[in-house]
C-alpha positions in Angstrom: 2.7 -7.5 -37.8 4.5 -7.9 -41.3 4.7 -4.7 -43.0 5.6 -3.4 -46.5 6.3 -0.4 -48.0 5.7 0.2 -51.5 6.9 3.1 -53.9 4.1 4.6 -56.3 4.8 1.5 -58.8 4.3 -1.2 -56.4 8.1 -2.1 -55.8 8.5 -3.2 -52.5 10.9 -0.9 -51.3 11.4 -1.9 -47.4 9.8 -4.9 -45.2 10.2 -5.1 -41.6 11.4 -8.5 -39.6 7.8 -10.0 -39.6 7.6 -9.7 -43.2 10.9 -11.5 -43.6 9.7 -14.0 -42.1 6.8 -14.5 -44.5 9.5 -14.0 -47.8 12.0 -16.2 -46.3 14.6 -13.6 -46.0 15.6 -10.3 -45.0 15.3 -6.9 -47.2 18.8 -6.8 -46.6 19.3 -9.8 -49.0 16.6 -9.2 -51.4 16.4 -5.6 -52.1 13.6 -4.0 -53.9 11.1 -6.4 -54.8 9.2 -5.6 -58.4 5.7 -5.7 -58.1 5.6 -9.1 -60.5 8.1 -10.6 -58.6 6.9 -10.2 -55.0 3.0 -11.1 -56.5 4.3 -14.1 -57.7 6.3 -15.1 -54.5 3.5 -14.3 -52.1 0.5 -15.7 -54.8 -2.3 -14.3 -53.2 -5.4 -16.4 -53.4 -9.0 -16.8 -52.0 -9.8 -19.6 -49.8 -10.5 -21.9 -51.8 -6.7 -21.6 -53.6 -8.4 -19.4 -56.7 -5.8 -16.7 -57.8 -6.9 -13.3 -56.7 -6.7 -10.4 -59.2 -4.1 -8.0 -58.3 -5.5 -5.5 -59.4 -8.2 -6.1 -56.4 -6.0 -6.5 -53.5 -5.8 -3.6 -50.8 -2.5 -2.7 -52.1 -3.8 -2.1 -55.2 -6.9 0.0 -54.7 -4.4 2.1 -52.4 -2.1 2.9 -54.8 -4.5 3.4 -57.5 -7.4 5.3 -55.8 -5.6 7.0 -53.0 -7.5 5.6 -50.1 -7.2 2.9 -47.4 -8.5 -0.6 -48.3 -8.9 -4.2 -46.4 -8.8 -7.5 -47.5 -8.9 -11.1 -46.4 -7.2 -13.8 -48.2 -4.2 -16.6 -48.7 -0.7 -16.2 -49.0 2.2 -18.6 -49.8 4.7 -17.8 -47.2 8.4 -19.0 -46.8 6.6 -21.7 -44.3 3.7 -22.5 -46.5 0.0 -21.1 -46.8 -0.8 -18.4 -44.4 -4.5 -17.0 -44.1 -4.2 -13.2 -43.6 -6.2 -10.0 -43.0 -4.3 -7.2 -44.9 -4.8 -3.0 -44.6 -3.5 -0.8 -47.0 -2.9 2.7 -46.2 -1.7 5.2 -49.3 1.4 7.3 -48.5 0.9 10.8 -49.7 2.8 13.9 -48.7 2.9 17.4 -49.6 4.3 16.8 -53.4 1.5 14.1 -53.8 1.3 10.4 -53.8 4.5 8.3 -53.1 3.2 4.8 -52.9 1.5 2.9 -50.1 2.0 0.7 -46.8 0.4 -2.8 -46.4 0.4 -4.6 -43.1 -0.6 -8.4 -42.8 -1.8 -10.3 -39.9 -2.9 -14.0 -39.5 -5.8 -14.9 -39.8 -7.3 -16.6 -36.6 -9.0 -20.5 -37.3 -12.3 -20.3 -38.7 -14.8 -19.9 -35.6 -12.0 -18.2 -33.2 -12.2 -14.6 -32.5 -9.0 -12.5 -32.7 -6.9 -11.8 -29.6 
């Protein structure tokens, strides 16, 4: 499962090997990704290819509202478009809100159950 850790400003500060397959490079090569860079690279869209406002994505909701969020959408991966589901959790510690974690997993083709 692809996982990204994001700071309070929406910059990716780490992603795992599964996320590297989507990005096309390991974190050790890219380093921190700005919100603009990774949104442009993943290009979230609806099922018809219409770009989604980034402020409505699960990650933005978790960062802005400090609550978990879920969504289904399409992204542009290194190997082509992917239909995904995503959940985002805010990261909150004793000193307050620090960022969020978002995980992506492939959405099964229409009519198939997830397994």
